[in-house]
N, C-alpha and C positions, 0 to 999 in steps of 0.2 A: 610426290611433288604437287599434284593437283590439290591435295588436302591442304598444304601450306598456302597455296594461292587462294583457296576458299576462305581461310581464316584471315588472310590479309585483306581480301575484298570485303569481308564482313566487318572488320574493324574500321575500314575507311569509308563505309557506306553512308555515313551521316545519318540522315533521317529515314533511310530505307528500313523497312521492317525486317528484323533479323529472324533466323529460324527459331521456332518455338515448339515446345513440347508440353502439352497440357495433361494434367491428371484427370482422368475421366470422372473421378469422384469429386471434382471441384476443389482439389487441394492446390499445392504450389504449382506455379508455371515456370518452366525453364526457358530463358530467353537467350542463351548463349553463354560462352565462357566468361564474359565480363558482367554477367548478371549479378547484382548485389547479393541476392539471396544465395546464389551458388558460391560466390566468394566468401560469404560469411560461413557457409557450411564447410568449405575447405579450411578456412582458418580454425574453425572449431575442431576439425579432425586432427589438425597438426598440433593443437595446443592441449593443455591438460584441463581444459574447461569441463564443466560438469554437464548435466543433462539439459535438454531443451526446456522451454518455458512450460509447456503443458505437462511434461513429465515431472518437472520440479514442483509444480503446484500440487501434485499428488501427495507430497510430503506435508503433513499437517502443520509443521512449524513454519515452512515457507508460505503456505496458504494463509496462516494467521498473520504473519508479518506483512505480507503483500496487501491483504484486505484491510488490515488495521491502518496502514499508512495511506494507501490510495483512497480509501473511503473517508479518512479524516481530511485529506486534502480536498476531496470532492465535495464534502458537505459544508465546509467553512465558506462564509461569504468572502468574495474576492472583489474589493471595491477599488474604484478609481477616485482619488480624493485630491482636493487642492492642497498644496503645500502649506498654505495658510490655514491653521486649524479652525479659524472662525468661519470659513466658507463651507466646510463639510464636503459632501460627495459631489463630484463633477458629473451630474446626471445629464447635462447637455452634450457631453462628449460621446461620440458613437461607440468608442471602446468600452464605455461603462455598461451599456446595455448588452454588448457582445459577450462579456464575461460574467455578467450578473444574471441575465435572463435567457438569452438564446444565442449560443455560439454558431449554430447552423440550423438547418431545417429539420434534422432528425435526432439531434442529441440535446439533452438538458445540460445545464452547466455542470451538474454532478457527474453525469456520464462522460462528458468531455474531459474534465479535469482528472477523473479516475482513470480513464484510458491513457491519457498522456503520462500520468505518474506511473502507471503499469509499464508502459513502454520504457520509461526512464529507468526503472529498476531492473528490467529484464534485458534491455538492449543497450543501456547507457546513454541513449538519446531518445528524444521525443520531438516529432516534427508536426507542424500544422501549416497548411497553405493559407495565407492571408488573402482573401478575395476583397478587392477594393473597387469602389465606384468613384473614379477620380482619385482623390487622396483620402477618401473616407472608407475605413474598413467596415465591411458588411457581413463577413462570415469567416469562420476558422474551420478549415477542412483537415482532419487528421490524415497524416500520411504514414504508412507503415515504415519503420526504420530500415527494414531490409531492402526497401526500394529507393532509399535516399542515400546519396554519397556526397558529403560536404567536402569542398575543396577551397584552399586558400591560394590565390594567384601570387605571382611575383610582385604584383602591385599592391599586395595586402588587401585584396578585395575578396570577400567571401561569396561563393556561389554554391548552389545545391543542384545536383543532377538527380532528377526523379524519373524512374523507369515506370512507364504506364503498363497496364495489363496487356496492351497490344504490342509491347516491345519498344515503342517509341520512347526516346529519352528527351526530357524537357529540362532546360537549364533555367533555374530560378535565381533571381538576385536575393541577397540577404534581406532586403526590405520587404520581401513577399513570403518569408518563412519565419514562423515562430518556432524557435529552436531551444529546447531545454537540454542542457548538457551536464552529465554527471562527471565524476572524477576523470580527468583527462591527462594524458602524458604529452600531448602536443597542442592542446588548446583548441583543437579543431573538432575532434570526435571523442565523445565520452566512452568510458569503459563500463561494461555490464557488471553490476555487482553480483548477479547470479553466476556469471562466468568466473569472476574472480574468486568467489566462494564455492566454486564448482566441486572441489574435493570434499568439503564438509557436507554439502548437500547430497552428493553422490553416496557418501558413506552413510548418511542418515537414511537415504532410500534403501540401501542394501541392508541396513539394520532392520528396517520395517519388513523387507522381503524375508529376512531370516526368521523374524517373529511369525510372519504369515505361514512360512513352511513348517514351523514348529507346531502351530495350531492345526495345520492341514494334515500333516503326516506324522507328527511326533507322537510319542506315547504320553497320554494325558491322564493315565490312571493315578488315583490318589494313594493306592496301596495294593497289597496282595494278600490272598488267603493261602496258607500253606498247610498241606496235609501229609502225614507220614506215608500214606499209601495212596495208590491211584484210586480215584473215585469211579464208581460204576456209572453207567449212563443215566440210570434213574436218580442216583444221588446228585449227580452233576446238574440234572434238569431241575430237581427240587431246590438246589442251592441258587441257581440262576433265577428261578421264579420268586424265591424268598427275597433275594437282593432287590429285584425289580419292584415287587409289590409292597414290601415292608420296610425297605431301607433306602429308597430313592425318593427324591423330592424334598422340598422344604418342610412339608408337614411331618416327615419322619426324622427330622433333625434331632440328634441326641439319644435316639433309641439304641439299646444294646442288642448285639447280635448273639444268636445262639448257634454255636459251632459244634458239630458232631464229629466223631471219629478222630479226636485228637487234633482238630484243626486249630491253627493260630492265625490271627489277623495282624498284619504289619503295615504301618503307614510309610509311604515314601517321603523322604525329607527333600527339601529344595536343595538342588545342587549348587555348587559354587559357580559353575558356568552360567546357570540360569540367572543368578543374582548379578553376575558381571554383565550379562546381556541387558538386563533392565537398567543398570547403571550406565552402560554405554549409550543406550537410547536417550537417557536424560542428558548426557553430556553433548550429544549431537544436537539436541534441541537448543541448548545454550549456545553452541557454535553458530547455528543458523540465526538465532536471535541477535548474536553479537555482530554478524555481518550487516544486519539492517538497523542496528542501534535500538532495538526494542527491549525494554526492561524485562527481567525474568518473570515478575508477577503477571505482566500483561500476556504472557504466554500460557497462562492458566496452569502453571506447574508448581506454584509455591503454596505450601500448606499454611503459611502464616496468615492470621486474621489481621488484615491491615487496619480496619476501622477508620479512624480519622486520618491515618497516614495515606489513604487513597488520594487525598488532595495533593500531597507532596509528590506522589507517584505520577499524577497527571502533569504537574509542573515539570518533573524530570523528563517525561516523555516529550512534552512540547519543546523544552529547551534543547535537548540533546538528540532527538530523532526527527523533529519537524521544523525547527527554527531555520536551519540552513536551507531546507526545501522551500520554505516560504520566501526567503530572500532570493533563491534561484528563480522562482516564478515571477516575483515582483520585478526584478531587474531584467529578466528575459522579455517580459511583456512590455516594459518601458522601452527596451531597445528597438522593438519592431512596430509598436502601436502608437508611439508618441514621437512628434517631430522634435527637432533640436530646440525650438523656441518653447515647446511645452514641457521639456524636461525640468526646467526651473520652477514651473508653476504647478505641475501635476505629479502624482505618484500613485502607484498601485500598492495596495495594502491588504493583507489577509487579516481578518478579524478572528483572532485566536481566543477571544474572551469566552466563547461558547465552550471551549475545552478546559478553561481555567476557573470556571465558576465553582465556588465552594458551597458549603451548606447554606440553607436559608438564614441561619443564625449569623454565619460569617458575613454573608452579603448585607444583612441588616446592620451589623456593626460598622461595616465599611461605608455604607450609604449615610448613616447618621453622622459619621465623622466628615464625610465629603460635604454634607450640607451645613456643617458648622456646629456640631454638638459639642458641649463642654466649653463653649466660648472661644473655640479656635477659629481661625480664618477659614471660610468655606472655599472649596475649589471646584464644586460642581453645582449646577442649578437643578431645580426640581425636574424640569423636562429632560435634562441629560440623564438623571437617575432613572426616570420613567422609560427612556429609550433603551437603556441597558437592561431593563426588566421586561422589555417587549410590551410596554404599555403605551397607549396613545398619549400624545402631548396634551397638557392641560392648557385651557384658555385663560387661566388666571394671570393677571398682569405680573405678579411676582414670580411666576413659574420660570421665567427666563432671566431672573435677576440673580446675581452672584452674592447678594447680601446675606448676612447671617440670619436665615429664616428660623433657626432653632431657638434664638434667644431674644430677637427683637423684630419689630415690624419692618417691612420693606422700605418705608420712608425714614428709617433711622430713628423713629420715635418709639418710646416704650409702648408695648401692646396695651390696649385699653381693656379695662375690667369688663367682664360680661354683664 
């Protein structure tokens, strides 16, 4: 009876520090039966979910997908722009510098975005506390998803309960939490893609373990020497020395063996089970890649020489694996970092052009047409072209003019003869 009284008092204690159990090695901290990390562990044990994050990353297919997507998100510029294309970036807004140069005091923008995308893929949610000075956002502090519990009240107001390391629970309004949410069944909390694809990832890990055991304890001999009679100790020693000195290593490749006493050499053929094992591992790589939306060639498992087709592969990857992630970031950032009046004037935008740049020849053809080659109407200025090529702006008066600079002078007069 006293045990139930203890649980009731602990649940109604409010801000009182609850019983805690720390891992001496500096690992997870247990803060009670309603600890988010403990609840997540219980849910995982009851479901058919796959391995944890660190164990899943030991599979090379998962590691490739996670690093490919999170690092692409991390390295791309994330700009705050005016809705009017003629005004460019909103450099005077505090959120511009926050996501462009310094989200907090210890992380670069690449590290912050990569961590948030990592949490999103493995936990289904990514959270960052928005630190404000008045109404001005000054820092974004990542919060581990296991310590955050989103809740939607009966008044349709979103709040987030964050459990600190000391066990204290802090209630944060939606205006102070940058929340990236993946596929969700209730619109409140996202689902982990790694957990949803846990069966395929777990099978891939077991296939790797089976291969490891084969190389560790399996018979790896390439063939056998057969003799009609038992060899003497001397003959056996001579044969072993001959095999080691004259027929081992790349320098002895192709040499013929001399067998005495009626010996015969036979080569072991690859078994059907070994071939099936290799095929199964390839299929599991495809299953993992399918869960993350990564094309097969980007998993480094296609023997096809893509050549010029690599440009189309990059477009495919951006359109079907990254585009919806861009939109998720853009709309989530606008929700918490822009006021109601700013939503019509400003917008967050990823610059995906760095991933879509073609060959130098293809870029040159595009830029000449953009400047008005062939007598067609131009749709870019010289400085706009130079900006896309990471070149400094030109001080020439016509550099910011949209007139056809390929066929006539900026003042609409025929070019003068030299």
